[in-house]
mmCIF file of the N, C-alpha and C atoms, coordinates in Angstrom:
data_MODEL
# 
_entry.id   MODEL 
# 
loop_
_atom_site.group_PDB 
_atom_site.id 
_atom_site.type_symbol 
_atom_site.label_atom_id 
_atom_site.label_alt_id 
_atom_site.label_comp_id 
_atom_site.label_asym_id 
_atom_site.label_entity_id 
_atom_site.label_seq_id 
_atom_site.pdbx_PDB_ins_code 
_atom_site.Cartn_x 
_atom_site.Cartn_y 
_atom_site.Cartn_z 
_atom_site.occupancy 
_atom_site.B_iso_or_equiv 
_atom_site.pdbx_formal_charge 
_atom_site.auth_seq_id 
_atom_site.auth_comp_id 
_atom_site.auth_asym_id 
_atom_site.auth_atom_id 
_atom_site.pdbx_PDB_model_num 
ATOM 1   N N  . MET A 1 1  ? 2.116   -3.550 -17.373 1.00 0.00 ? 1  MET A N  1 
ATOM 2   C CA . MET A 1 1  ? 2.414   -4.309 -16.030 1.00 0.00 ? 1  MET A CA 1 
ATOM 3   C C  . MET A 1 1  ? 1.597   -3.844 -15.062 1.00 0.00 ? 1  MET A C  1 
ATOM 4   N N  . HIS A 1 2  ? 1.336   -4.638 -14.019 1.00 0.00 ? 2  HIS A N  1 
ATOM 5   C CA . HIS A 1 2  ? 0.567   -4.009 -12.770 1.00 0.00 ? 2  HIS A CA 1 
ATOM 6   C C  . HIS A 1 2  ? 1.418   -4.443 -11.598 1.00 0.00 ? 2  HIS A C  1 
ATOM 7   N N  . LEU A 1 3  ? 0.868   -3.568 -10.506 1.00 0.00 ? 3  LEU A N  1 
ATOM 8   C CA . LEU A 1 3  ? 1.399   -4.165 -8.974  1.00 0.00 ? 3  LEU A CA 1 
ATOM 9   C C  . LEU A 1 3  ? 0.420   -4.803 -8.390  1.00 0.00 ? 3  LEU A C  1 
ATOM 10  N N  . THR A 1 4  ? 0.910   -5.499 -7.534  1.00 0.00 ? 4  THR A N  1 
ATOM 11  C CA . THR A 1 4  ? -0.101  -6.608 -6.679  1.00 0.00 ? 4  THR A CA 1 
ATOM 12  C C  . THR A 1 4  ? 0.256   -5.309 -5.163  1.00 0.00 ? 4  THR A C  1 
ATOM 13  N N  . VAL A 1 5  ? -1.010  -5.125 -4.534  1.00 0.00 ? 5  VAL A N  1 
ATOM 14  C CA . VAL A 1 5  ? -1.114  -4.379 -3.432  1.00 0.00 ? 5  VAL A CA 1 
ATOM 15  C C  . VAL A 1 5  ? -1.683  -5.333 -2.504  1.00 0.00 ? 5  VAL A C  1 
ATOM 16  N N  . ARG A 1 6  ? -1.039  -5.996 -1.304  1.00 0.00 ? 6  ARG A N  1 
ATOM 17  C CA . ARG A 1 6  ? -1.884  -6.735 -0.312  1.00 0.00 ? 6  ARG A CA 1 
ATOM 18  C C  . ARG A 1 6  ? -1.693  -5.698 0.956   1.00 0.00 ? 6  ARG A C  1 
ATOM 19  N N  . TYR A 1 7  ? -2.823  -6.100 1.776   1.00 0.00 ? 7  TYR A N  1 
ATOM 20  C CA . TYR A 1 7  ? -3.180  -5.351 2.779   1.00 0.00 ? 7  TYR A CA 1 
ATOM 21  C C  . TYR A 1 7  ? -3.427  -6.162 3.762   1.00 0.00 ? 7  TYR A C  1 
ATOM 22  N N  . TYR A 1 8  ? -2.911  -5.658 4.969   1.00 0.00 ? 8  TYR A N  1 
ATOM 23  C CA . TYR A 1 8  ? -2.712  -6.637 6.494   1.00 0.00 ? 8  TYR A CA 1 
ATOM 24  C C  . TYR A 1 8  ? -3.374  -5.810 7.322   1.00 0.00 ? 8  TYR A C  1 
ATOM 25  N N  . ALA A 1 9  ? -4.009  -6.554 8.440   1.00 0.00 ? 9  ALA A N  1 
ATOM 26  C CA . ALA A 1 9  ? -4.740  -6.025 9.702   1.00 0.00 ? 9  ALA A CA 1 
ATOM 27  C C  . ALA A 1 9  ? -5.601  -4.965 9.262   1.00 0.00 ? 9  ALA A C  1 
ATOM 28  N N  . GLY A 1 10 ? -5.748  -3.635 10.056  1.00 0.00 ? 10 GLY A N  1 
ATOM 29  C CA . GLY A 1 10 ? -6.327  -2.579 9.765   1.00 0.00 ? 10 GLY A CA 1 
ATOM 30  C C  . GLY A 1 10 ? -6.459  -2.012 8.356   1.00 0.00 ? 10 GLY A C  1 
ATOM 31  N N  . ALA A 1 11 ? -5.347  -2.219 7.646   1.00 0.00 ? 11 ALA A N  1 
ATOM 32  C CA . ALA A 1 11 ? -5.268  -1.872 6.377   1.00 0.00 ? 11 ALA A CA 1 
ATOM 33  C C  . ALA A 1 11 ? -6.317  -2.702 5.273   1.00 0.00 ? 11 ALA A C  1 
ATOM 34  N N  . ARG A 1 12 ? -6.557  -4.037 5.739   1.00 0.00 ? 12 ARG A N  1 
ATOM 35  C CA . ARG A 1 12 ? -7.298  -5.075 5.260   1.00 0.00 ? 12 ARG A CA 1 
ATOM 36  C C  . ARG A 1 12 ? -8.644  -4.573 5.510   1.00 0.00 ? 12 ARG A C  1 
ATOM 37  N N  . ALA A 1 13 ? -9.187  -4.199 6.433   1.00 0.00 ? 13 ALA A N  1 
ATOM 38  C CA . ALA A 1 13 ? -10.337 -3.967 7.061   1.00 0.00 ? 13 ALA A CA 1 
ATOM 39  C C  . ALA A 1 13 ? -10.888 -2.553 6.368   1.00 0.00 ? 13 ALA A C  1 
ATOM 40  N N  . ALA A 1 14 ? -9.958  -1.755 6.182   1.00 0.00 ? 14 ALA A N  1 
ATOM 41  C CA . ALA A 1 14 ? -10.240 -0.145 5.715   1.00 0.00 ? 14 ALA A CA 1 
ATOM 42  C C  . ALA A 1 14 ? -10.552 -0.361 4.335   1.00 0.00 ? 14 ALA A C  1 
ATOM 43  N N  . ALA A 1 15 ? -9.771  -1.305 3.512   1.00 0.00 ? 15 ALA A N  1 
ATOM 44  C CA . ALA A 1 15 ? -9.693  -1.538 2.060   1.00 0.00 ? 15 ALA A CA 1 
ATOM 45  C C  . ALA A 1 15 ? -10.995 -2.414 1.658   1.00 0.00 ? 15 ALA A C  1 
ATOM 46  N N  . GLY A 1 16 ? -11.308 -3.388 2.689   1.00 0.00 ? 16 GLY A N  1 
ATOM 47  C CA . GLY A 1 16 ? -12.459 -4.125 2.360   1.00 0.00 ? 16 GLY A CA 1 
ATOM 48  C C  . GLY A 1 16 ? -12.161 -5.272 1.625   1.00 0.00 ? 16 GLY A C  1 
ATOM 49  N N  . ARG A 1 17 ? -10.569 -5.449 1.386   1.00 0.00 ? 17 ARG A N  1 
ATOM 50  C CA . ARG A 1 17 ? -10.080 -6.491 0.453   1.00 0.00 ? 17 ARG A CA 1 
ATOM 51  C C  . ARG A 1 17 ? -8.723  -7.021 1.202   1.00 0.00 ? 17 ARG A C  1 
ATOM 52  N N  . THR A 1 18 ? -8.319  -8.099 0.726   1.00 0.00 ? 18 THR A N  1 
ATOM 53  C CA . THR A 1 18 ? -6.919  -8.592 1.154   1.00 0.00 ? 18 THR A CA 1 
ATOM 54  C C  . THR A 1 18 ? -5.955  -8.013 0.091   1.00 0.00 ? 18 THR A C  1 
ATOM 55  N N  . GLU A 1 19 ? -6.446  -8.075 -1.187  1.00 0.00 ? 19 GLU A N  1 
ATOM 56  C CA . GLU A 1 19 ? -5.205  -7.804 -2.038  1.00 0.00 ? 19 GLU A CA 1 
ATOM 57  C C  . GLU A 1 19 ? -5.924  -7.156 -3.532  1.00 0.00 ? 19 GLU A C  1 
ATOM 58  N N  . GLU A 1 20 ? -5.169  -6.305 -4.313  1.00 0.00 ? 20 GLU A N  1 
ATOM 59  C CA . GLU A 1 20 ? -5.869  -5.748 -5.570  1.00 0.00 ? 20 GLU A CA 1 
ATOM 60  C C  . GLU A 1 20 ? -4.483  -5.731 -6.582  1.00 0.00 ? 20 GLU A C  1 
ATOM 61  N N  . SER A 1 21 ? -4.856  -5.453 -7.511  1.00 0.00 ? 21 SER A N  1 
ATOM 62  C CA . SER A 1 21 ? -3.917  -5.237 -8.383  1.00 0.00 ? 21 SER A CA 1 
ATOM 63  C C  . SER A 1 21 ? -4.348  -3.811 -9.321  1.00 0.00 ? 21 SER A C  1 
ATOM 64  N N  . VAL A 1 22 ? -3.212  -3.055 -9.457  1.00 0.00 ? 22 VAL A N  1 
ATOM 65  C CA . VAL A 1 22 ? -3.132  -1.762 -9.897  1.00 0.00 ? 22 VAL A CA 1 
ATOM 66  C C  . VAL A 1 22 ? -2.066  -1.448 -10.985 1.00 0.00 ? 22 VAL A C  1 
ATOM 67  N N  . PRO A 1 23 ? -2.371  -0.624 -11.846 1.00 0.00 ? 23 PRO A N  1 
ATOM 68  C CA . PRO A 1 23 ? -1.233  -0.591 -13.017 1.00 0.00 ? 23 PRO A CA 1 
ATOM 69  C C  . PRO A 1 23 ? -0.108  0.174  -12.368 1.00 0.00 ? 23 PRO A C  1 
ATOM 70  N N  . ALA A 1 24 ? 0.993   -0.379 -13.036 1.00 0.00 ? 24 ALA A N  1 
ATOM 71  C CA . ALA A 1 24 ? 2.481   0.089  -12.512 1.00 0.00 ? 24 ALA A CA 1 
ATOM 72  C C  . ALA A 1 24 ? 2.706   1.322  -13.011 1.00 0.00 ? 24 ALA A C  1 
ATOM 73  N N  . GLY A 1 25 ? 3.961   1.936  -12.494 1.00 0.00 ? 25 GLY A N  1 
ATOM 74  C CA . GLY A 1 25 ? 4.238   3.356  -13.176 1.00 0.00 ? 25 GLY A CA 1 
ATOM 75  C C  . GLY A 1 25 ? 3.913   4.708  -12.234 1.00 0.00 ? 25 GLY A C  1 
ATOM 76  N N  . ARG A 1 26 ? 4.106   4.082  -10.998 1.00 0.00 ? 26 ARG A N  1 
ATOM 77  C CA . ARG A 1 26 ? 4.093   5.186  -10.093 1.00 0.00 ? 26 ARG A CA 1 
ATOM 78  C C  . ARG A 1 26 ? 4.997   4.862  -8.606  1.00 0.00 ? 26 ARG A C  1 
ATOM 79  N N  . SER A 1 27 ? 4.926   5.648  -7.765  1.00 0.00 ? 27 SER A N  1 
ATOM 80  C CA . SER A 1 27 ? 5.640   5.647  -6.673  1.00 0.00 ? 27 SER A CA 1 
ATOM 81  C C  . SER A 1 27 ? 4.916   5.309  -5.396  1.00 0.00 ? 27 SER A C  1 
ATOM 82  N N  . VAL A 1 28 ? 5.232   4.835  -4.242  1.00 0.00 ? 28 VAL A N  1 
ATOM 83  C CA . VAL A 1 28 ? 4.533   4.353  -3.215  1.00 0.00 ? 28 VAL A CA 1 
ATOM 84  C C  . VAL A 1 28 ? 3.545   5.700  -2.659  1.00 0.00 ? 28 VAL A C  1 
ATOM 85  N N  . ASP A 1 29 ? 4.413   6.726  -2.669  1.00 0.00 ? 29 ASP A N  1 
ATOM 86  C CA . ASP A 1 29 ? 3.165   8.099  -2.591  1.00 0.00 ? 29 ASP A CA 1 
ATOM 87  C C  . ASP A 1 29 ? 1.978   8.210  -3.393  1.00 0.00 ? 29 ASP A C  1 
ATOM 88  N N  . GLU A 1 30 ? 2.480   8.107  -4.641  1.00 0.00 ? 30 GLU A N  1 
ATOM 89  C CA . GLU A 1 30 ? 1.427   8.419  -5.577  1.00 0.00 ? 30 GLU A CA 1 
ATOM 90  C C  . GLU A 1 30 ? 0.358   7.240  -5.367  1.00 0.00 ? 30 GLU A C  1 
ATOM 91  N N  . LEU A 1 31 ? 0.823   5.942  -5.267  1.00 0.00 ? 31 LEU A N  1 
ATOM 92  C CA . LEU A 1 31 ? -0.201  4.888  -4.968  1.00 0.00 ? 31 LEU A CA 1 
ATOM 93  C C  . LEU A 1 31 ? -0.899  5.096  -3.749  1.00 0.00 ? 31 LEU A C  1 
ATOM 94  N N  . VAL A 1 32 ? -0.337  5.603  -2.548  1.00 0.00 ? 32 VAL A N  1 
ATOM 95  C CA . VAL A 1 32 ? -1.064  5.651  -1.506  1.00 0.00 ? 32 VAL A CA 1 
ATOM 96  C C  . VAL A 1 32 ? -2.187  7.015  -1.801  1.00 0.00 ? 32 VAL A C  1 
ATOM 97  N N  . GLY A 1 33 ? -1.854  8.004  -2.665  1.00 0.00 ? 33 GLY A N  1 
ATOM 98  C CA . GLY A 1 33 ? -3.067  8.891  -2.981  1.00 0.00 ? 33 GLY A CA 1 
ATOM 99  C C  . GLY A 1 33 ? -3.950  8.390  -3.535  1.00 0.00 ? 33 GLY A C  1 
ATOM 100 N N  . GLU A 1 34 ? -3.652  7.546  -4.826  1.00 0.00 ? 34 GLU A N  1 
ATOM 101 C CA . GLU A 1 34 ? -4.847  6.890  -5.430  1.00 0.00 ? 34 GLU A CA 1 
ATOM 102 C C  . GLU A 1 34 ? -5.720  5.753  -4.601  1.00 0.00 ? 34 GLU A C  1 
ATOM 103 N N  . LEU A 1 35 ? -4.911  5.136  -3.908  1.00 0.00 ? 35 LEU A N  1 
ATOM 104 C CA . LEU A 1 35 ? -5.861  3.979  -3.068  1.00 0.00 ? 35 LEU A CA 1 
ATOM 105 C C  . LEU A 1 35 ? -6.646  4.967  -1.886  1.00 0.00 ? 35 LEU A C  1 
ATOM 106 N N  . GLY A 1 36 ? -6.235  5.827  -1.532  1.00 0.00 ? 36 GLY A N  1 
ATOM 107 C CA . GLY A 1 36 ? -7.115  6.480  -0.660  1.00 0.00 ? 36 GLY A CA 1 
ATOM 108 C C  . GLY A 1 36 ? -8.090  7.253  -1.313  1.00 0.00 ? 36 GLY A C  1 
ATOM 109 N N  . ASP A 1 37 ? -8.090  7.769  -2.559  1.00 0.00 ? 37 ASP A N  1 
ATOM 110 C CA . ASP A 1 37 ? -9.166  8.324  -3.501  1.00 0.00 ? 37 ASP A CA 1 
ATOM 111 C C  . ASP A 1 37 ? -9.985  7.050  -3.745  1.00 0.00 ? 37 ASP A C  1 
ATOM 112 N N  . ARG A 1 38 ? -9.781  6.068  -4.001  1.00 0.00 ? 38 ARG A N  1 
ATOM 113 C CA . ARG A 1 38 ? -10.278 4.791  -4.367  1.00 0.00 ? 38 ARG A CA 1 
ATOM 114 C C  . ARG A 1 38 ? -11.116 4.539  -3.199  1.00 0.00 ? 38 ARG A C  1 
ATOM 115 N N  . HIS A 1 39 ? -10.702 4.088  -2.129  1.00 0.00 ? 39 HIS A N  1 
ATOM 116 C CA . HIS A 1 39 ? -11.190 3.316  -1.031  1.00 0.00 ? 39 HIS A CA 1 
ATOM 117 C C  . HIS A 1 39 ? -11.986 4.354  0.033   1.00 0.00 ? 39 HIS A C  1 
ATOM 118 N N  . GLY A 1 40 ? -11.611 5.545  -0.102  1.00 0.00 ? 40 GLY A N  1 
ATOM 119 C CA . GLY A 1 40 ? -12.201 6.666  0.991   1.00 0.00 ? 40 GLY A CA 1 
ATOM 120 C C  . GLY A 1 40 ? -11.327 6.771  2.097   1.00 0.00 ? 40 GLY A C  1 
ATOM 121 N N  . GLN A 1 41 ? -11.604 7.664  2.973   1.00 0.00 ? 41 GLN A N  1 
ATOM 122 C CA . GLN A 1 41 ? -10.864 8.312  4.197   1.00 0.00 ? 41 GLN A CA 1 
ATOM 123 C C  . GLN A 1 41 ? -10.521 7.453  4.960   1.00 0.00 ? 41 GLN A C  1 
ATOM 124 N N  . ARG A 1 42 ? -11.343 6.205  5.415   1.00 0.00 ? 42 ARG A N  1 
ATOM 125 C CA . ARG A 1 42 ? -10.799 5.394  6.336   1.00 0.00 ? 42 ARG A CA 1 
ATOM 126 C C  . ARG A 1 42 ? -9.357  4.552  5.970   1.00 0.00 ? 42 ARG A C  1 
ATOM 127 N N  . LEU A 1 43 ? -9.058  4.397  4.541   1.00 0.00 ? 43 LEU A N  1 
ATOM 128 C CA . LEU A 1 43 ? -8.311  3.698  4.111   1.00 0.00 ? 43 LEU A CA 1 
ATOM 129 C C  . LEU A 1 43 ? -6.949  4.699  4.060   1.00 0.00 ? 43 LEU A C  1 
ATOM 130 N N  . ALA A 1 44 ? -7.327  5.933  3.655   1.00 0.00 ? 44 ALA A N  1 
ATOM 131 C CA . ALA A 1 44 ? -6.565  6.942  3.401   1.00 0.00 ? 44 ALA A CA 1 
ATOM 132 C C  . ALA A 1 44 ? -5.706  7.331  5.006   1.00 0.00 ? 44 ALA A C  1 
ATOM 133 N N  . ALA A 1 45 ? -6.655  7.047  6.171   1.00 0.00 ? 45 ALA A N  1 
ATOM 134 C CA . ALA A 1 45 ? -5.884  7.344  7.418   1.00 0.00 ? 45 ALA A CA 1 
ATOM 135 C C  . ALA A 1 45 ? -4.786  6.336  7.796   1.00 0.00 ? 45 ALA A C  1 
ATOM 136 N N  . VAL A 1 46 ? -5.106  5.257  7.476   1.00 0.00 ? 46 VAL A N  1 
ATOM 137 C CA . VAL A 1 46 ? -4.290  4.033  7.741   1.00 0.00 ? 46 VAL A CA 1 
ATOM 138 C C  . VAL A 1 46 ? -3.091  4.071  6.847   1.00 0.00 ? 46 VAL A C  1 
ATOM 139 N N  . LEU A 1 47 ? -2.897  4.462  5.459   1.00 0.00 ? 47 LEU A N  1 
ATOM 140 C CA . LEU A 1 47 ? -2.281  4.755  4.768   1.00 0.00 ? 47 LEU A CA 1 
ATOM 141 C C  . LEU A 1 47 ? -1.087  5.973  5.204   1.00 0.00 ? 47 LEU A C  1 
ATOM 142 N N  . ALA A 1 48 ? -1.753  6.779  5.792   1.00 0.00 ? 48 ALA A N  1 
ATOM 143 C CA . ALA A 1 48 ? -0.945  7.816  6.276   1.00 0.00 ? 48 ALA A CA 1 
ATOM 144 C C  . ALA A 1 48 ? 0.201   7.457  7.292   1.00 0.00 ? 48 ALA A C  1 
ATOM 145 N N  . VAL A 1 49 ? -0.271  6.372  8.046   1.00 0.00 ? 49 VAL A N  1 
ATOM 146 C CA . VAL A 1 49 ? 0.797   5.808  9.114   1.00 0.00 ? 49 VAL A CA 1 
ATOM 147 C C  . VAL A 1 49 ? 1.264   4.688  8.871   1.00 0.00 ? 49 VAL A C  1 
ATOM 148 N N  . ALA A 1 50 ? 1.188   4.021  7.618   1.00 0.00 ? 50 ALA A N  1 
ATOM 149 C CA . ALA A 1 50 ? 1.501   2.497  7.575   1.00 0.00 ? 50 ALA A CA 1 
ATOM 150 C C  . ALA A 1 50 ? 3.115   2.649  6.894   1.00 0.00 ? 50 ALA A C  1 
ATOM 151 N N  . SER A 1 51 ? 3.561   1.224  6.977   1.00 0.00 ? 51 SER A N  1 
ATOM 152 C CA . SER A 1 51 ? 4.693   1.253  6.377   1.00 0.00 ? 51 SER A CA 1 
ATOM 153 C C  . SER A 1 51 ? 4.496   0.171  5.294   1.00 0.00 ? 51 SER A C  1 
ATOM 154 N N  . PHE A 1 52 ? 5.678   0.289  4.443   1.00 0.00 ? 52 PHE A N  1 
ATOM 155 C CA . PHE A 1 52 ? 5.548   -0.584 2.917   1.00 0.00 ? 52 PHE A CA 1 
ATOM 156 C C  . PHE A 1 52 ? 6.746   -1.303 2.905   1.00 0.00 ? 52 PHE A C  1 
ATOM 157 N N  . LEU A 1 53 ? 6.321   -2.428 2.393   1.00 0.00 ? 53 LEU A N  1 
ATOM 158 C CA . LEU A 1 53 ? 7.432   -3.513 1.704   1.00 0.00 ? 53 LEU A CA 1 
ATOM 159 C C  . LEU A 1 53 ? 7.188   -3.412 0.269   1.00 0.00 ? 53 LEU A C  1 
ATOM 160 N N  . VAL A 1 54 ? 8.394   -3.510 -0.388  1.00 0.00 ? 54 VAL A N  1 
ATOM 161 C CA . VAL A 1 54 ? 8.383   -3.611 -1.963  1.00 0.00 ? 54 VAL A CA 1 
ATOM 162 C C  . VAL A 1 54 ? 9.135   -4.931 -2.101  1.00 0.00 ? 54 VAL A C  1 
ATOM 163 N N  . ASP A 1 55 ? 8.230   -5.800 -2.706  1.00 0.00 ? 55 ASP A N  1 
ATOM 164 C CA . ASP A 1 55 ? 8.903   -7.139 -2.916  1.00 0.00 ? 55 ASP A CA 1 
ATOM 165 C C  . ASP A 1 55 ? 9.492   -7.596 -1.452  1.00 0.00 ? 55 ASP A C  1 
ATOM 166 N N  . GLY A 1 56 ? 9.071   -7.604 -0.502  1.00 0.00 ? 56 GLY A N  1 
ATOM 167 C CA . GLY A 1 56 ? 9.427   -8.069 0.764   1.00 0.00 ? 56 GLY A CA 1 
ATOM 168 C C  . GLY A 1 56 ? 10.585  -7.103 1.408   1.00 0.00 ? 56 GLY A C  1 
ATOM 169 N N  . VAL A 1 57 ? 10.767  -5.716 0.830   1.00 0.00 ? 57 VAL A N  1 
ATOM 170 C CA . VAL A 1 57 ? 11.766  -5.063 1.417   1.00 0.00 ? 57 VAL A CA 1 
ATOM 171 C C  . VAL A 1 57 ? 11.274  -3.754 1.689   1.00 0.00 ? 57 VAL A C  1 
ATOM 172 N N  . ALA A 1 58 ? 11.785  -3.284 2.942   1.00 0.00 ? 58 ALA A N  1 
ATOM 173 C CA . ALA A 1 58 ? 11.229  -1.916 3.365   1.00 0.00 ? 58 ALA A CA 1 
ATOM 174 C C  . ALA A 1 58 ? 11.443  -0.768 2.519   1.00 0.00 ? 58 ALA A C  1 
ATOM 175 N N  . CYS A 1 59 ? 10.366  -0.051 2.223   1.00 0.00 ? 59 CYS A N  1 
ATOM 176 C CA . CYS A 1 59 ? 10.586  0.922  1.363   1.00 0.00 ? 59 CYS A CA 1 
ATOM 177 C C  . CYS A 1 59 ? 10.878  2.193  1.946   1.00 0.00 ? 59 CYS A C  1 
ATOM 178 N N  . HIS A 1 60 ? 12.001  3.064  1.822   1.00 0.00 ? 60 HIS A N  1 
ATOM 179 C CA . HIS A 1 60 ? 12.658  3.990  2.395   1.00 0.00 ? 60 HIS A CA 1 
ATOM 180 C C  . HIS A 1 60 ? 12.353  5.353  1.526   1.00 0.00 ? 60 HIS A C  1 
ATOM 181 N N  . ASP A 1 61 ? 12.337  5.301  0.164   1.00 0.00 ? 61 ASP A N  1 
ATOM 182 C CA . ASP A 1 61 ? 12.123  6.214  -0.927  1.00 0.00 ? 61 ASP A CA 1 
ATOM 183 C C  . ASP A 1 61 ? 10.841  6.039  -1.250  1.00 0.00 ? 61 ASP A C  1 
ATOM 184 N N  . ARG A 1 62 ? 9.732   6.668  -0.545  1.00 0.00 ? 62 ARG A N  1 
ATOM 185 C CA . ARG A 1 62 ? 8.421   6.756  -1.275  1.00 0.00 ? 62 ARG A CA 1 
ATOM 186 C C  . ARG A 1 62 ? 8.509   7.567  -2.443  1.00 0.00 ? 62 ARG A C  1 
ATOM 187 N N  . TRP A 1 63 ? 9.327   8.261  -3.066  1.00 0.00 ? 63 TRP A N  1 
ATOM 188 C CA . TRP A 1 63 ? 8.968   8.855  -4.265  1.00 0.00 ? 63 TRP A CA 1 
ATOM 189 C C  . TRP A 1 63 ? 9.725   8.120  -5.366  1.00 0.00 ? 63 TRP A C  1 
ATOM 190 N N  . LYS A 1 64 ? 10.359  7.069  -5.299  1.00 0.00 ? 64 LYS A N  1 
ATOM 191 C CA . LYS A 1 64 ? 11.093  5.955  -6.252  1.00 0.00 ? 64 LYS A CA 1 
ATOM 192 C C  . LYS A 1 64 ? 10.132  5.213  -7.191  1.00 0.00 ? 64 LYS A C  1 
ATOM 193 N N  . PRO A 1 65 ? 10.184  5.512  -8.305  1.00 0.00 ? 65 PRO A N  1 
ATOM 194 C CA . PRO A 1 65 ? 9.230   4.438  -9.221  1.00 0.00 ? 65 PRO A CA 1 
ATOM 195 C C  . PRO A 1 65 ? 9.051   3.075  -8.706  1.00 0.00 ? 65 PRO A C  1 
ATOM 196 N N  . LEU A 1 66 ? 8.030   2.495  -8.644  1.00 0.00 ? 66 LEU A N  1 
ATOM 197 C CA . LEU A 1 66 ? 8.072   0.946  -8.287  1.00 0.00 ? 66 LEU A CA 1 
ATOM 198 C C  . LEU A 1 66 ? 8.265   0.166  -9.401  1.00 0.00 ? 66 LEU A C  1 
ATOM 199 N N  . PRO A 1 67 ? 9.042   -0.966 -9.409  1.00 0.00 ? 67 PRO A N  1 
ATOM 200 C CA . PRO A 1 67 ? 9.332   -1.939 -10.334 1.00 0.00 ? 67 PRO A CA 1 
ATOM 201 C C  . PRO A 1 67 ? 8.013   -2.569 -10.827 1.00 0.00 ? 67 PRO A C  1 
ATOM 202 N N  . PRO A 1 68 ? 7.832   -2.576 -12.032 1.00 0.00 ? 68 PRO A N  1 
ATOM 203 C CA . PRO A 1 68 ? 6.738   -3.165 -12.625 1.00 0.00 ? 68 PRO A CA 1 
ATOM 204 C C  . PRO A 1 68 ? 6.611   -4.766 -12.348 1.00 0.00 ? 68 PRO A C  1 
ATOM 205 N N  . GLY A 1 69 ? 5.473   -5.325 -11.794 1.00 0.00 ? 69 GLY A N  1 
ATOM 206 C CA . GLY A 1 69 ? 5.342   -6.400 -11.263 1.00 0.00 ? 69 GLY A CA 1 
ATOM 207 C C  . GLY A 1 69 ? 5.615   -6.684 -9.919  1.00 0.00 ? 69 GLY A C  1 
ATOM 208 N N  . ALA A 1 70 ? 5.763   -5.228 -9.130  1.00 0.00 ? 70 ALA A N  1 
ATOM 209 C CA . ALA A 1 70 ? 6.014   -5.538 -7.806  1.00 0.00 ? 70 ALA A CA 1 
ATOM 210 C C  . ALA A 1 70 ? 5.017   -6.060 -6.818  1.00 0.00 ? 70 ALA A C  1 
ATOM 211 N N  . THR A 1 71 ? 5.378   -6.285 -5.826  1.00 0.00 ? 71 THR A N  1 
ATOM 212 C CA . THR A 1 71 ? 4.052   -6.677 -4.788  1.00 0.00 ? 71 THR A CA 1 
ATOM 213 C C  . THR A 1 71 ? 4.592   -5.800 -3.379  1.00 0.00 ? 71 THR A C  1 
ATOM 214 N N  . ILE A 1 72 ? 3.366   -4.875 -3.295  1.00 0.00 ? 72 ILE A N  1 
ATOM 215 C CA . ILE A 1 72 ? 3.597   -3.947 -2.430  1.00 0.00 ? 72 ILE A CA 1 
ATOM 216 C C  . ILE A 1 72 ? 2.575   -4.276 -1.088  1.00 0.00 ? 72 ILE A C  1 
ATOM 217 N N  . ASP A 1 73 ? 3.272   -4.565 0.175   1.00 0.00 ? 73 ASP A N  1 
ATOM 218 C CA . ASP A 1 73 ? 2.704   -4.988 1.313   1.00 0.00 ? 73 ASP A CA 1 
ATOM 219 C C  . ASP A 1 73 ? 2.339   -3.724 1.965   1.00 0.00 ? 73 ASP A C  1 
ATOM 220 N N  . VAL A 1 74 ? 1.275   -3.561 2.495   1.00 0.00 ? 74 VAL A N  1 
ATOM 221 C CA . VAL A 1 74 ? 0.605   -2.184 3.487   1.00 0.00 ? 74 VAL A CA 1 
ATOM 222 C C  . VAL A 1 74 ? 0.575   -2.867 4.726   1.00 0.00 ? 74 VAL A C  1 
ATOM 223 N N  . LEU A 1 75 ? 1.249   -2.175 5.757   1.00 0.00 ? 75 LEU A N  1 
ATOM 224 C CA . LEU A 1 75 ? 1.539   -2.852 6.951   1.00 0.00 ? 75 LEU A CA 1 
ATOM 225 C C  . LEU A 1 75 ? 0.910   -1.637 7.856   1.00 0.00 ? 75 LEU A C  1 
ATOM 226 N N  . PRO A 1 76 ? 0.188   -1.599 8.443   1.00 0.00 ? 76 PRO A N  1 
ATOM 227 C CA . PRO A 1 76 ? -0.291  -0.439 9.330   1.00 0.00 ? 76 PRO A CA 1 
ATOM 228 C C  . PRO A 1 76 ? 0.547   -0.932 10.883  1.00 0.00 ? 76 PRO A C  1 
ATOM 229 N N  . PRO A 1 77 ? 0.628   0.351  11.767  1.00 0.00 ? 77 PRO A N  1 
ATOM 230 C CA . PRO A 1 77 ? 1.021   0.200  12.905  1.00 0.00 ? 77 PRO A CA 1 
ATOM 231 C C  . PRO A 1 77 ? 0.372   -1.045 13.620  1.00 0.00 ? 77 PRO A C  1 
ATOM 232 N N  . PHE A 1 78 ? 1.137   -1.943 14.247  1.00 0.00 ? 78 PHE A N  1 
ATOM 233 C CA . PHE A 1 78 ? 0.630   -3.173 15.023  1.00 0.00 ? 78 PHE A CA 1 
ATOM 234 C C  . PHE A 1 78 ? 0.763   -2.621 16.749  1.00 0.00 ? 78 PHE A C  1 
ATOM 235 N N  . ALA A 1 79 ? -0.283  -3.100 17.154  1.00 0.00 ? 79 ALA A N  1 
ATOM 236 C CA . ALA A 1 79 ? -0.054  -3.032 18.760  1.00 0.00 ? 79 ALA A CA 1 
ATOM 237 C C  . ALA A 1 79 ? 0.124   -4.366 19.419  1.00 0.00 ? 79 ALA A C  1 
ATOM 238 N N  . GLY A 1 80 ? 0.526   -4.631 20.660  1.00 0.00 ? 80 GLY A N  1 
ATOM 239 C CA . GLY A 1 80 ? 0.937   -5.864 21.045  1.00 0.00 ? 80 GLY A CA 1 
ATOM 240 C C  . GLY A 1 80 ? 2.063   -5.869 21.774  1.00 0.00 ? 80 GLY A C  1 
ATOM 241 N N  . GLY A 1 81 ? 2.438   -7.346 22.309  1.00 0.00 ? 81 GLY A N  1 
ATOM 242 C CA . GLY A 1 81 ? 3.684   -7.315 22.579  1.00 0.00 ? 81 GLY A CA 1 
ATOM 243 C C  . GLY A 1 81 ? 4.153   -8.561 23.081  1.00 0.00 ? 81 GLY A C  1 
# 
């Protein structure tokens, strides 16, 4: 099984893509480390301050294993009003 990672705003720009598929079997924190290693320091910096949705629900337990087939939305801080 895989996870779908969707990037928004600054995360999309830093990753250079809107979406990617990664193998399942990890937590959000493990995923953050892997994605930062894969895409570089610019994305790692965004991921360090981002919020995450798991299948549309805010993730509060970043060490809990992600369900196979889940969609992870990466939401960097937004400015504006």
